[in-house]
Phi, psi and omega in degrees: 000317180302315181297325179295312179299317184293335177290330189251338187227153171276105180270147174292158177287119177233140183292338184226048187302315182297320178297318180301313180288330175297312181295324175304312181296318181295316181298314181291326179296325177301319178297320179293317179301313178300319179298317179293321178297316186276328189234000183063016176194168174272115182274162178300321180299316179287329173299315177297322176294320178300316179296319182296310182291323179296314179296317180297318177297311181294328180297338179282352178240329186250154176293161182301323181233131179255140175280137175283148174285145180256000000 
């Protein structure tokens, strides 16, 4: 995931960029897993929750707006 972001955006220098994106994936995956456990599928509500927690986590490391690479 980190490599995909780095291909398209100028990311700030972070000492643990790969870990940050790994944790981002794991955090959002927990929301999907909970939805499947509780509802036997990924519900729209849990998809929205996964987006919310993922954005919030990344926002603690990344600026609100990233410049695209040209």
